[in-house]
DRENNU-493829 format. One record per residue (C-alpha): x, y, z; residue number from 1. Coordinates in nm, 2 decimals. Example, Ala and Ser with C-alpha at 12.3 -4.5 7.8 and 13.67 -1.06 7.14 Angstrom:
DRENNU-493829
<rec px="1.23" py="-0.45" pz="0.78" i="1"/>
<rec px="1.37" py="-0.11" pz="0.71" i="2"/>
***
This chain:
DRENNU-493829
<rec px="0.00" py="0.00" pz="0.00" i="1"/>
<rec px="0.15" py="0.33" pz="-0.11" i="2"/>
<rec px="0.20" py="0.55" pz="0.19" i="3"/>
<rec px="0.35" py="0.89" pz="0.15" i="4"/>
<rec px="0.50" py="0.96" pz="0.49" i="5"/>
<rec px="0.74" py="1.20" pz="0.64" i="6"/>
<rec px="0.81" py="1.35" pz="0.98" i="7"/>
<rec px="1.01" py="1.67" pz="1.03" i="8"/>
<rec px="0.83" py="1.76" pz="1.34" i="9"/>
<rec px="1.08" py="1.64" pz="1.60" i="10"/>
<rec px="1.34" py="1.90" pz="1.47" i="11"/>
<rec px="1.14" py="2.18" pz="1.33" i="12"/>
<rec px="1.00" py="2.38" pz="1.61" i="13"/>
<rec px="0.68" py="2.39" pz="1.82" i="14"/>
<rec px="0.44" py="2.44" pz="1.53" i="15"/>
<rec px="0.57" py="2.13" pz="1.35" i="16"/>
<rec px="0.58" py="1.93" pz="1.67" i="17"/>
<rec px="0.22" py="2.00" pz="1.73" i="18"/>
<rec px="0.14" py="1.86" pz="1.38" i="19"/>
<rec px="0.35" py="1.55" pz="1.45" i="20"/>
<rec px="0.14" py="1.45" pz="1.75" i="21"/>
<rec px="-0.10" py="1.28" pz="1.51" i="22"/>
<rec px="0.17" py="1.08" pz="1.33" i="23"/>
<rec px="0.28" py="0.74" pz="1.45" i="24"/>
<rec px="0.63" py="0.72" pz="1.60" i="25"/>
<rec px="0.75" py="0.47" pz="1.34" i="26"/>
<rec px="0.67" py="0.71" pz="1.06" i="27"/>
<rec px="0.82" py="1.01" pz="1.24" i="28"/>
<rec px="1.15" py="0.82" pz="1.30" i="29"/>
<rec px="1.17" py="0.73" pz="0.93" i="30"/>
<rec px="1.10" py="1.09" pz="0.82" i="31"/>
<rec px="1.34" py="1.24" pz="1.06" i="32"/>
<rec px="1.62" py="1.01" pz="0.94" i="33"/>
<rec px="1.57" py="1.08" pz="0.57" i="34"/>
<rec px="1.51" py="1.45" pz="0.61" i="35"/>
<rec px="1.87" py="1.49" pz="0.69" i="36"/>
<rec px="1.95" py="1.37" pz="0.33" i="37"/>
<rec px="1.71" py="1.62" pz="0.18" i="38"/>
<rec px="1.79" py="1.97" pz="0.06" i="39"/>
<rec px="1.47" py="2.11" pz="0.21" i="40"/>
<rec px="1.47" py="2.32" pz="0.52" i="41"/>
<rec px="1.29" py="2.14" pz="0.81" i="42"/>
<rec px="1.04" py="2.42" pz="0.84" i="43"/>
<rec px="0.97" py="2.44" pz="0.46" i="44"/>
<rec px="0.67" py="2.22" pz="0.43" i="45"/>
<rec px="0.60" py="2.32" pz="0.07" i="46"/>
<rec px="0.95" py="2.19" pz="-0.03" i="47"/>
<rec px="0.91" py="1.88" pz="0.18" i="48"/>
<rec px="0.58" py="1.80" pz="0.02" i="49"/>
<rec px="0.72" py="1.84" pz="-0.33" i="50"/>
<rec px="1.03" py="1.63" pz="-0.27" i="51"/>
<rec px="0.94" py="1.30" pz="-0.44" i="52"/>
<rec px="1.28" py="1.15" pz="-0.36" i="53"/>
<rec px="1.23" py="1.21" pz="0.01" i="54"/>
<rec px="0.88" py="1.08" pz="0.00" i="55"/>
<rec px="0.99" py="0.76" pz="-0.18" i="56"/>
<rec px="1.27" py="0.69" pz="0.07" i="57"/>
<rec px="1.04" py="0.75" pz="0.37" i="58"/>
<rec px="0.78" py="0.52" pz="0.21" i="59"/>
<rec px="1.02" py="0.23" pz="0.18" i="60"/>
<rec px="1.13" py="0.28" pz="0.54" i="61"/>
<rec px="0.78" py="0.31" pz="0.68" i="62"/>
<rec px="0.66" py="0.00" pz="0.50" i="63"/>
<rec px="0.92" py="-0.20" pz="0.69" i="64"/>
<rec px="0.86" py="-0.05" pz="1.03" i="65"/>
<rec px="0.49" py="0.06" pz="1.05" i="66"/>
<rec px="0.17" py="-0.15" pz="1.05" i="67"/>
<rec px="-0.09" py="-0.08" pz="0.78" i="68"/>
<rec px="-0.31" py="0.11" pz="1.03" i="69"/>
<rec px="-0.01" py="0.32" pz="1.14" i="70"/>
<rec px="0.08" py="0.39" pz="0.78" i="71"/>
<rec px="-0.27" py="0.51" pz="0.69" i="72"/>
<rec px="-0.27" py="0.74" pz="1.00" i="73"/>
<rec px="0.07" py="0.88" pz="0.89" i="74"/>
<rec px="-0.06" py="0.93" pz="0.53" i="75"/>
<rec px="-0.36" py="1.11" pz="0.66" i="76"/>
<rec px="-0.14" py="1.34" pz="0.88" i="77"/>
<rec px="0.08" py="1.41" pz="0.57" i="78"/>
<rec px="-0.22" py="1.49" pz="0.35" i="79"/>
<rec px="-0.35" py="1.74" pz="0.62" i="80"/>
<rec px="0.00" py="1.90" pz="0.66" i="81"/>
<rec px="0.05" py="1.94" pz="0.28" i="82"/>
<rec px="-0.31" py="2.07" pz="0.24" i="83"/>
<rec px="-0.40" py="1.80" pz="-0.02" i="84"/>
<rec px="-0.75" py="1.84" pz="-0.17" i="85"/>
<rec px="-1.02" py="1.62" pz="-0.02" i="86"/>
<rec px="-1.15" py="1.39" pz="-0.29" i="87"/>
<rec px="-1.50" py="1.24" pz="-0.27" i="88"/>
<rec px="-1.69" py="1.05" pz="-0.54" i="89"/>
<rec px="-1.89" py="0.84" pz="-0.31" i="90"/>
<rec px="-2.22" py="0.93" pz="-0.49" i="91"/>
<rec px="-2.11" py="0.78" pz="-0.82" i="92"/>
<rec px="-2.19" py="0.41" pz="-0.76" i="93"/>
<rec px="-2.51" py="0.47" pz="-0.55" i="94"/>
<rec px="-2.66" py="0.70" pz="-0.82" i="95"/>
<rec px="-2.58" py="0.45" pz="-1.10" i="96"/>
<rec px="-2.72" py="0.17" pz="-0.88" i="97"/>
<rec px="-3.05" py="0.36" pz="-0.80" i="98"/>
<rec px="-3.12" py="0.44" pz="-1.17" i="99"/>
<rec px="-3.02" py="0.11" pz="-1.32" i="100"/>
<rec px="-3.18" py="-0.11" pz="-1.05" i="101"/>
<rec px="-3.51" py="0.08" pz="-1.06" i="102"/>
<rec px="-3.53" py="0.03" pz="-1.44" i="103"/>
<rec px="-3.43" py="-0.34" pz="-1.40" i="104"/>
<rec px="-3.69" py="-0.39" pz="-1.14" i="105"/>
<rec px="-3.95" py="-0.23" pz="-1.37" i="106"/>
<rec px="-3.86" py="-0.47" pz="-1.65" i="107"/>
<rec px="-3.89" py="-0.77" pz="-1.41" i="108"/>
<rec px="-4.23" py="-0.66" pz="-1.28" i="109"/>
<rec px="-4.34" py="-0.62" pz="-1.64" i="110"/>
<rec px="-4.23" py="-0.97" pz="-1.71" i="111"/>
<rec px="-4.41" py="-1.10" pz="-1.41" i="112"/>
<rec px="-4.72" py="-0.92" pz="-1.51" i="113"/>
<rec px="-4.71" py="-1.08" pz="-1.86" i="114"/>
<rec px="-4.67" py="-1.42" pz="-1.69" i="115"/>
<rec px="-4.97" py="-1.35" pz="-1.48" i="116"/>
<rec px="-5.18" py="-1.25" pz="-1.78" i="117"/>
<rec px="-5.06" py="-1.56" pz="-1.98" i="118"/>
<rec px="-5.12" py="-1.79" pz="-1.68" i="119"/>
<rec px="-4.80" py="-1.96" pz="-1.77" i="120"/>
<rec px="-4.44" py="-1.95" pz="-1.64" i="121"/>
<rec px="-4.13" py="-2.06" pz="-1.83" i="122"/>
<rec px="-3.77" py="-2.13" pz="-1.73" i="123"/>
<rec px="-3.66" py="-1.80" pz="-1.88" i="124"/>
<rec px="-3.91" py="-1.62" pz="-1.65" i="125"/>
<rec px="-3.78" py="-1.80" pz="-1.34" i="126"/>
<rec px="-3.41" py="-1.72" pz="-1.43" i="127"/>
<rec px="-3.49" py="-1.35" pz="-1.48" i="128"/>
<rec px="-3.67" py="-1.33" pz="-1.14" i="129"/>
<rec px="-3.38" py="-1.51" pz="-0.97" i="130"/>
<rec px="-3.13" py="-1.28" pz="-1.13" i="131"/>
<rec px="-3.32" py="-0.98" pz="-0.99" i="132"/>
<rec px="-3.34" py="-1.14" pz="-0.64" i="133"/>
<rec px="-2.97" py="-1.21" pz="-0.65" i="134"/>
<rec px="-2.88" py="-0.85" pz="-0.76" i="135"/>
<rec px="-3.08" py="-0.69" pz="-0.47" i="136"/>
<rec px="-2.81" py="-0.74" pz="-0.21" i="137"/>
<rec px="-2.54" py="-0.62" pz="-0.45" i="138"/>
<rec px="-2.75" py="-0.30" pz="-0.52" i="139"/>
<rec px="-2.84" py="-0.24" pz="-0.15" i="140"/>
<rec px="-2.48" py="-0.28" pz="-0.02" i="141"/>
<rec px="-2.36" py="-0.01" pz="-0.25" i="142"/>
<rec px="-2.54" py="0.24" pz="-0.03" i="143"/>
<rec px="-2.39" py="0.08" pz="0.29" i="144"/>
<rec px="-2.05" py="0.11" pz="0.13" i="145"/>
<rec px="-2.11" py="0.48" pz="0.05" i="146"/>
<rec px="-2.21" py="0.54" pz="0.42" i="147"/>
<rec px="-1.87" py="0.40" pz="0.53" i="148"/>
<rec px="-1.66" py="0.61" pz="0.30" i="149"/>
<rec px="-1.64" py="0.41" pz="-0.03" i="150"/>
<rec px="-1.55" py="0.67" pz="-0.28" i="151"/>
<rec px="-1.30" py="0.85" pz="-0.05" i="152"/>
<rec px="-0.93" py="0.81" pz="0.00" i="153"/>
<rec px="-0.86" py="0.51" pz="0.22" i="154"/>
<rec px="-0.64" py="0.71" pz="0.46" i="155"/>
<rec px="-0.93" py="0.93" pz="0.55" i="156"/>
<rec px="-1.13" py="0.63" pz="0.68" i="157"/>
<rec px="-1.12" py="0.47" pz="1.02" i="158"/>
<rec px="-1.01" py="0.11" pz="1.05" i="159"/>
<rec px="-1.37" py="0.02" pz="1.13" i="160"/>
<rec px="-1.50" py="0.18" pz="0.82" i="161"/>
<rec px="-1.24" py="0.01" pz="0.60" i="162"/>
<rec px="-1.33" py="-0.33" pz="0.75" i="163"/>
<rec px="-1.70" py="-0.26" pz="0.67" i="164"/>
<rec px="-1.62" py="-0.16" pz="0.31" i="165"/>
<rec px="-1.42" py="-0.48" pz="0.27" i="166"/>
<rec px="-1.70" py="-0.69" pz="0.42" i="167"/>
<rec px="-1.97" py="-0.53" pz="0.20" i="168"/>
<rec px="-1.75" py="-0.56" pz="-0.11" i="169"/>
<rec px="-1.72" py="-0.93" pz="-0.05" i="170"/>
<rec px="-2.10" py="-0.96" pz="-0.03" i="171"/>
<rec px="-2.15" py="-0.77" pz="-0.35" i="172"/>
<rec px="-1.89" py="-0.99" pz="-0.53" i="173"/>
<rec px="-2.06" py="-1.31" pz="-0.41" i="174"/>
<rec px="-2.41" py="-1.20" pz="-0.52" i="175"/>
<rec px="-2.29" py="-1.04" pz="-0.85" i="176"/>
<rec px="-2.18" py="-1.38" pz="-0.99" i="177"/>
<rec px="-2.52" py="-1.56" pz="-0.99" i="178"/>
<rec px="-2.71" py="-1.25" pz="-1.09" i="179"/>
<rec px="-2.50" py="-1.19" pz="-1.40" i="180"/>
<rec px="-2.49" py="-1.56" pz="-1.51" i="181"/>
<rec px="-2.87" py="-1.62" pz="-1.45" i="182"/>
<rec px="-2.94" py="-1.35" pz="-1.71" i="183"/>
<rec px="-2.74" py="-1.54" pz="-1.96" i="184"/>
<rec px="-2.93" py="-1.86" pz="-1.88" i="185"/>
<rec px="-3.26" py="-1.67" pz="-1.92" i="186"/>
<rec px="-3.16" py="-1.55" pz="-2.27" i="187"/>
<rec px="-3.05" py="-1.90" pz="-2.37" i="188"/>
<rec px="-3.38" py="-2.04" pz="-2.25" i="189"/>
<rec px="-3.55" py="-1.78" pz="-2.47" i="190"/>
<rec px="-3.34" py="-1.89" pz="-2.77" i="191"/>
<rec px="-3.45" py="-2.25" pz="-2.71" i="192"/>
<rec px="-3.82" py="-2.15" pz="-2.74" i="193"/>
<rec px="-3.76" py="-1.95" pz="-3.05" i="194"/>
<rec px="-3.53" py="-2.18" pz="-3.25" i="195"/>
<rec px="-3.65" py="-2.55" pz="-3.23" i="196"/>
<rec px="-3.38" py="-2.69" pz="-3.46" i="197"/>
<rec px="-3.19" py="-2.98" pz="-3.31" i="198"/>
<rec px="-2.85" py="-2.82" pz="-3.37" i="199"/>
<rec px="-2.94" py="-2.50" pz="-3.21" i="200"/>
<rec px="-3.11" py="-2.68" pz="-2.92" i="201"/>
<rec px="-2.79" py="-2.88" pz="-2.85" i="202"/>
<rec px="-2.58" py="-2.57" pz="-2.86" i="203"/>
<rec px="-2.82" py="-2.39" pz="-2.62" i="204"/>
<rec px="-2.81" py="-2.69" pz="-2.38" i="205"/>
<rec px="-2.44" py="-2.70" pz="-2.39" i="206"/>
<rec px="-2.42" py="-2.32" pz="-2.32" i="207"/>
<rec px="-2.66" py="-2.36" pz="-2.02" i="208"/>
<rec px="-2.45" py="-2.64" pz="-1.87" i="209"/>
<rec px="-2.14" py="-2.42" pz="-1.91" i="210"/>
<rec px="-2.31" py="-2.12" pz="-1.75" i="211"/>
<rec px="-2.44" py="-2.33" pz="-1.45" i="212"/>
<rec px="-2.10" py="-2.49" pz="-1.39" i="213"/>
<rec px="-1.93" py="-2.15" pz="-1.42" i="214"/>
<rec px="-2.18" py="-2.00" pz="-1.17" i="215"/>
<rec px="-2.14" py="-2.27" pz="-0.91" i="216"/>
<rec px="-1.76" py="-2.29" pz="-0.92" i="217"/>
<rec px="-1.70" py="-1.92" pz="-0.92" i="218"/>
<rec px="-1.95" py="-1.85" pz="-0.65" i="219"/>
<rec px="-1.79" py="-2.10" pz="-0.42" i="220"/>
<rec px="-1.45" py="-1.97" pz="-0.51" i="221"/>
<rec px="-1.56" py="-1.61" pz="-0.43" i="222"/>
<rec px="-1.71" py="-1.72" pz="-0.09" i="223"/>
<rec px="-1.39" py="-1.90" pz="0.00" i="224"/>
<rec px="-1.16" py="-1.61" pz="-0.11" i="225"/>
<rec px="-1.01" py="-1.65" pz="0.24" i="226"/>
<rec px="-1.01" py="-1.94" pz="0.48" i="227"/>
<rec px="-1.16" py="-1.90" pz="0.73" i="228"/>
<rec px="-1.41" py="-1.68" pz="0.56" i="229"/>
<rec px="-1.40" py="-1.41" pz="0.83" i="230"/>
<rec px="-1.03" py="-1.36" pz="0.76" i="231"/>
<rec px="-1.13" py="-1.17" pz="0.45" i="232"/>
<rec px="-1.25" py="-0.88" pz="0.67" i="233"/>
<rec px="-0.92" py="-0.84" pz="0.86" i="234"/>
<rec px="-0.67" py="-0.95" pz="0.60" i="235"/>
<rec px="-0.63" py="-0.59" pz="0.47" i="236"/>
<rec px="-0.48" py="-0.48" pz="0.81" i="237"/>
<rec px="-0.25" py="-0.78" pz="0.83" i="238"/>
<rec px="-0.41" py="-0.90" pz="1.15" i="239"/>
<rec px="-0.57" py="-1.24" pz="1.23" i="240"/>
<rec px="-0.47" py="-1.58" pz="1.10" i="241"/>
<rec px="-0.58" py="-1.73" pz="0.77" i="242"/>
<rec px="-0.50" py="-1.79" pz="0.41" i="243"/>
<rec px="-0.62" py="-1.60" pz="0.10" i="244"/>
<rec px="-0.57" py="-1.70" pz="-0.26" i="245"/>
<rec px="-0.47" py="-1.45" pz="-0.54" i="246"/>
<rec px="-0.80" py="-1.26" pz="-0.56" i="247"/>
<rec px="-0.69" py="-1.05" pz="-0.85" i="248"/>
<rec px="-0.61" py="-1.35" pz="-1.07" i="249"/>
<rec px="-0.95" py="-1.50" pz="-1.00" i="250"/>
<rec px="-1.14" py="-1.19" pz="-1.10" i="251"/>
<rec px="-0.93" py="-1.14" pz="-1.42" i="252"/>
<rec px="-1.01" py="-1.50" pz="-1.52" i="253"/>
<rec px="-1.38" py="-1.46" pz="-1.43" i="254"/>
<rec px="-1.41" py="-1.14" pz="-1.64" i="255"/>
<rec px="-1.23" py="-1.30" pz="-1.94" i="256"/>
<rec px="-1.46" py="-1.60" pz="-1.93" i="257"/>
<rec px="-1.76" py="-1.38" pz="-1.88" i="258"/>
<rec px="-1.68" py="-1.17" pz="-2.18" i="259"/>
<rec px="-1.62" py="-1.47" pz="-2.40" i="260"/>
<rec px="-1.95" py="-1.62" pz="-2.30" i="261"/>
<rec px="-2.13" py="-1.29" pz="-2.38" i="262"/>
<rec px="-1.97" py="-1.29" pz="-2.73" i="263"/>
<rec px="-2.08" py="-1.65" pz="-2.78" i="264"/>
<rec px="-2.44" py="-1.58" pz="-2.68" i="265"/>
<rec px="-2.45" py="-1.28" pz="-2.91" i="266"/>
<rec px="-2.33" py="-1.50" pz="-3.20" i="267"/>
<rec px="-2.54" py="-1.80" pz="-3.13" i="268"/>
<rec px="-2.87" py="-1.69" pz="-3.28" i="269"/>
<rec px="-2.72" py="-1.50" pz="-3.58" i="270"/>
<rec px="-2.74" py="-1.79" pz="-3.83" i="271"/>
<rec px="-3.11" py="-1.85" pz="-3.74" i="272"/>
<rec px="-3.20" py="-1.48" pz="-3.74" i="273"/>
<rec px="-3.06" py="-1.44" pz="-4.10" i="274"/>
<rec px="-3.33" py="-1.69" pz="-4.22" i="275"/>
<rec px="-3.62" py="-1.50" pz="-4.07" i="276"/>
<rec px="-3.85" py="-1.28" pz="-4.27" i="277"/>
<rec px="-3.96" py="-1.01" pz="-4.02" i="278"/>
<rec px="-4.17" py="-0.69" pz="-4.04" i="279"/>
<rec px="-4.02" py="-0.35" pz="-3.97" i="280"/>
<rec px="-4.14" py="-0.33" pz="-3.61" i="281"/>
<rec px="-4.00" py="-0.67" pz="-3.53" i="282"/>
<rec px="-3.67" py="-0.59" pz="-3.68" i="283"/>
<rec px="-3.65" py="-0.28" pz="-3.46" i="284"/>
<rec px="-3.73" py="-0.48" pz="-3.15" i="285"/>
<rec px="-3.47" py="-0.74" pz="-3.25" i="286"/>
<rec px="-3.20" py="-0.49" pz="-3.33" i="287"/>
<rec px="-3.27" py="-0.31" pz="-3.00" i="288"/>
<rec px="-3.23" py="-0.63" pz="-2.80" i="289"/>
<rec px="-2.90" py="-0.72" pz="-2.98" i="290"/>
<rec px="-2.78" py="-0.37" pz="-2.93" i="291"/>
<rec px="-2.84" py="-0.39" pz="-2.56" i="292"/>
<rec px="-2.65" py="-0.72" pz="-2.56" i="293"/>
<rec px="-2.36" py="-0.55" pz="-2.73" i="294"/>
<rec px="-2.37" py="-0.26" pz="-2.47" i="295"/>
<rec px="-2.35" py="-0.52" pz="-2.19" i="296"/>
<rec px="-2.04" py="-0.67" pz="-2.35" i="297"/>
<rec px="-1.88" py="-0.33" pz="-2.39" i="298"/>
<rec px="-1.94" py="-0.26" pz="-2.02" i="299"/>
<rec px="-1.79" py="-0.59" pz="-1.93" i="300"/>
<rec px="-1.48" py="-0.51" pz="-2.13" i="301"/>
<rec px="-1.45" py="-0.17" pz="-1.97" i="302"/>
<rec px="-1.50" py="-0.33" pz="-1.63" i="303"/>
<rec px="-1.22" py="-0.58" pz="-1.71" i="304"/>
<rec px="-0.98" py="-0.30" pz="-1.81" i="305"/>
<rec px="-1.06" py="-0.13" pz="-1.47" i="306"/>
<rec px="-0.98" py="-0.45" pz="-1.29" i="307"/>
<rec px="-0.64" py="-0.47" pz="-1.46" i="308"/>
<rec px="-0.57" py="-0.10" pz="-1.39" i="309"/>
<rec px="-0.66" py="-0.09" pz="-1.03" i="310"/>
<rec px="-0.60" py="-0.45" pz="-0.92" i="311"/>
<rec px="-0.28" py="-0.36" pz="-0.73" i="312"/>
<rec px="-0.40" py="-0.01" pz="-0.61" i="313"/>
<rec px="-0.31" py="0.11" pz="-0.26" i="314"/>
<rec px="-0.62" py="0.32" pz="-0.25" i="315"/>
<rec px="-0.91" py="0.08" pz="-0.33" i="316"/>
<rec px="-1.18" py="0.28" pz="-0.16" i="317"/>
<rec px="-1.13" py="0.56" pz="-0.41" i="318"/>
<rec px="-0.98" py="0.40" pz="-0.72" i="319"/>
<rec px="-1.22" py="0.10" pz="-0.74" i="320"/>
<rec px="-1.54" py="0.31" pz="-0.75" i="321"/>
<rec px="-1.57" py="0.29" pz="-1.12" i="322"/>
<rec px="-1.52" py="-0.09" pz="-1.12" i="323"/>
<rec px="-1.80" py="-0.13" pz="-0.88" i="324"/>
<rec px="-2.02" py="0.11" pz="-1.08" i="325"/>
<rec px="-1.95" py="-0.09" pz="-1.41" i="326"/>
<rec px="-2.04" py="-0.41" pz="-1.23" i="327"/>
<rec px="-2.38" py="-0.27" pz="-1.11" i="328"/>
<rec px="-2.46" py="-0.13" pz="-1.45" i="329"/>
<rec px="-2.36" py="-0.45" pz="-1.63" i="330"/>
<rec px="-2.57" py="-0.67" pz="-1.40" i="331"/>
<rec px="-2.89" py="-0.45" pz="-1.41" i="332"/>
<rec px="-2.87" py="-0.39" pz="-1.78" i="333"/>
<rec px="-2.84" py="-0.76" pz="-1.83" i="334"/>
<rec px="-3.16" py="-0.81" pz="-1.64" i="335"/>
<rec px="-3.33" py="-0.56" pz="-1.86" i="336"/>
<rec px="-3.20" py="-0.74" pz="-2.17" i="337"/>
<rec px="-3.33" py="-1.08" pz="-2.07" i="338"/>
<rec px="-3.68" py="-0.92" pz="-2.01" i="339"/>
<rec px="-3.70" py="-0.74" pz="-2.34" i="340"/>
<rec px="-3.88" py="-1.01" pz="-2.53" i="341"/>
<rec px="-4.19" py="-0.93" pz="-2.32" i="342"/>
<rec px="-4.17" py="-0.56" pz="-2.40" i="343"/>
<rec px="-4.37" py="-0.55" pz="-2.73" i="344"/>
<rec px="-4.66" py="-0.74" pz="-2.59" i="345"/>
<rec px="-4.66" py="-0.54" pz="-2.27" i="346"/>
<rec px="-4.66" py="-0.21" pz="-2.45" i="347"/>
<rec px="-4.95" py="-0.31" pz="-2.68" i="348"/>
<rec px="-5.14" py="-0.42" pz="-2.37" i="349"/>
<rec px="-5.09" py="-0.10" pz="-2.17" i="350"/>
<rec px="-5.08" py="0.15" pz="-2.46" i="351"/>
<rec px="-5.30" py="-0.01" pz="-2.73" i="352"/>
<rec px="-5.36" py="0.32" pz="-2.91" i="353"/>
<rec px="-4.99" py="0.38" pz="-2.96" i="354"/>
<rec px="-4.86" py="0.03" pz="-3.01" i="355"/>
<rec px="-5.16" py="-0.16" pz="-3.14" i="356"/>
<rec px="-5.43" py="-0.37" pz="-2.97" i="357"/>
<rec px="-5.33" py="-0.68" pz="-2.78" i="358"/>
<rec px="-5.64" py="-0.85" pz="-2.91" i="359"/>
<rec px="-5.51" py="-0.87" pz="-3.26" i="360"/>
<rec px="-5.21" py="-1.05" pz="-3.39" i="361"/>
<rec px="-4.95" py="-0.90" pz="-3.63" i="362"/>
<rec px="-5.04" py="-1.18" pz="-3.86" i="363"/>
<rec px="-5.25" py="-1.04" pz="-4.15" i="364"/>
<rec px="-5.54" py="-1.24" pz="-4.29" i="365"/>
<rec px="-5.44" py="-1.43" pz="-4.60" i="366"/>
<rec px="-5.67" py="-1.52" pz="-4.89" i="367"/>
<rec px="-5.65" py="-1.74" pz="-5.19" i="368"/>
<rec px="-5.87" py="-1.80" pz="-5.49" i="369"/>
<rec px="-5.99" py="-2.15" pz="-5.60" i="370"/>
<rec px="-6.11" py="-2.18" pz="-5.96" i="371"/>
<rec px="-6.31" py="-2.50" pz="-6.01" i="372"/>
<rec px="-6.45" py="-2.66" pz="-6.32" i="373"/>
<rec px="-6.64" py="-2.80" pz="-6.49" i="374"/>
<rec px="-7.01" py="-2.77" pz="-6.47" i="375"/>
<rec px="-7.06" py="-2.59" pz="-6.14" i="376"/>
<rec px="-7.25" py="-2.28" pz="-6.27" i="377"/>
<rec px="-7.46" py="-2.18" pz="-6.57" i="378"/>
<rec px="-7.34" py="-1.82" pz="-6.57" i="379"/>
<rec px="-7.08" py="-1.90" pz="-6.83" i="380"/>
<rec px="-7.09" py="-2.04" pz="-7.18" i="381"/>
<rec px="-7.24" py="-2.38" pz="-7.20" i="382"/>
<rec px="-6.91" py="-2.56" pz="-7.26" i="383"/>
<rec px="-6.72" py="-2.41" pz="-6.96" i="384"/>
<rec px="-6.84" py="-2.35" pz="-6.61" i="385"/>
<rec px="-6.61" py="-2.17" pz="-6.35" i="386"/>
<rec px="-6.65" py="-2.08" pz="-5.99" i="387"/>
<rec px="-6.42" py="-1.85" pz="-5.78" i="388"/>
<rec px="-6.42" py="-1.90" pz="-5.41" i="389"/>
<rec px="-6.22" py="-1.67" pz="-5.17" i="390"/>
<rec px="-6.12" py="-1.81" pz="-4.83" i="391"/>
<rec px="-6.00" py="-1.58" pz="-4.55" i="392"/>
<rec px="-5.79" py="-1.73" pz="-4.28" i="393"/>
<rec px="-5.67" py="-1.54" pz="-3.97" i="394"/>
<rec px="-5.36" py="-1.65" pz="-3.77" i="395"/>
<rec px="-5.35" py="-1.58" pz="-3.40" i="396"/>
<rec px="-5.06" py="-1.63" pz="-3.16" i="397"/>
<rec px="-5.09" py="-1.85" pz="-2.86" i="398"/>
<rec px="-5.10" py="-1.66" pz="-2.53" i="399"/>
<rec px="-4.84" py="-1.88" pz="-2.38" i="400"/>
<rec px="-4.59" py="-1.80" pz="-2.65" i="401"/>
<rec px="-4.65" py="-1.42" pz="-2.67" i="402"/>
<rec px="-4.30" py="-1.32" pz="-2.60" i="403"/>
<rec px="-4.17" py="-1.55" pz="-2.87" i="404"/>
<rec px="-4.43" py="-1.47" pz="-3.14" i="405"/>
<rec px="-4.39" py="-1.10" pz="-3.09" i="406"/>
<rec px="-4.04" py="-1.11" pz="-3.23" i="407"/>
<rec px="-4.03" py="-1.42" pz="-3.44" i="408"/>
<rec px="-4.35" py="-1.47" pz="-3.64" i="409"/>
<rec px="-4.34" py="-1.49" pz="-4.02" i="410"/>
<rec px="-4.61" py="-1.32" pz="-4.21" i="411"/>
<rec px="-4.78" py="-1.49" pz="-4.50" i="412"/>
<rec px="-4.90" py="-1.24" pz="-4.75" i="413"/>
<rec px="-4.90" py="-1.43" pz="-5.08" i="414"/>
<rec px="-5.22" py="-1.52" pz="-5.26" i="415"/>
<rec px="-5.24" py="-1.88" pz="-5.38" i="416"/>
<rec px="-5.45" py="-1.98" pz="-5.68" i="417"/>
<rec px="-5.56" py="-2.34" pz="-5.75" i="418"/>
<rec px="-5.70" py="-2.44" pz="-6.09" i="419"/>
<rec px="-5.89" py="-2.76" pz="-6.16" i="420"/>
<rec px="-5.98" py="-2.85" pz="-6.52" i="421"/>
***
């Protein structure tokens, strides 16, 4: 942990000595020793604060003599002495959480309403609801983390606050994994209803098996990040007894597999979609759904880059805010995406004047002419009798398949003529 520490107070007069009273003795000793090698006057705090060589030497000395808690206390005293600006972005993650979680919840409630109207529940509905349930703790604890200083420099927090942030972070990580993977399973279950081909069905089943194994193994691994589990709370301070694995490597691997799975799911329906003949509205819905999927993948990539950048940070409560924000957005937008197939039917049901009545299908009535002969009417010359019959057939979607039919129906508009001689 990077600690910029120095102590000139023991040799610089009463004013400096009063400032030094908040600095641990271990840091003061290091700073006093290395100050002798600096060109700065002991009372010139501006020079001392700007001397990066001095700060680096003191940091190395302090890391070997001070505990983590003492180092943070010294860093806080240094920041106060040098009048460093107070940084605070603790509202970033909660605001993103409140907005995205509210929209995700609205989408899930919409889906539940459609299930209630249809009187039928599918696996894709269950997965979407379970994903929302799993995301609730993740969303809620973002606000607890804000209350304990997440978004501020770590040296400005008390040891108790840091412990709470570490504990809440562990909870959000454990609940993030099933939430994000269940949305993928929900989308795959939707594909299985839409594309009945044997090849596509087998690919979907294989993808679901992969997702479930991935979810179980990574969730257990996240829970057992430290053994015993409670050691994860105190490990940051170097106190307690236990063993922790390389947490950074785990989350890098998880993010890489997660992104690869997203790309696979995006590519999976493409061959089948190219075969469909869809109307303009359905193409818009479909493009919108795929676009949201692409956005989720982009957010996952940005989140991964953040993990790489800040994995070894010495100031996680400030630097990791954006990683937490990207995680929340990725999860909640994924929930929205897996609920989007129900959106067209819901909009037509709630706003029939704007999006069309729910009592009518997008299927247009088809007609065909049958010309029969001979001898079925005397309205024509005696040697040829013809009769023209027009049949009108209307196609209505089944209620239980409304979310599938809304996107995937194929309109039949051609007239068919049959001639009998």
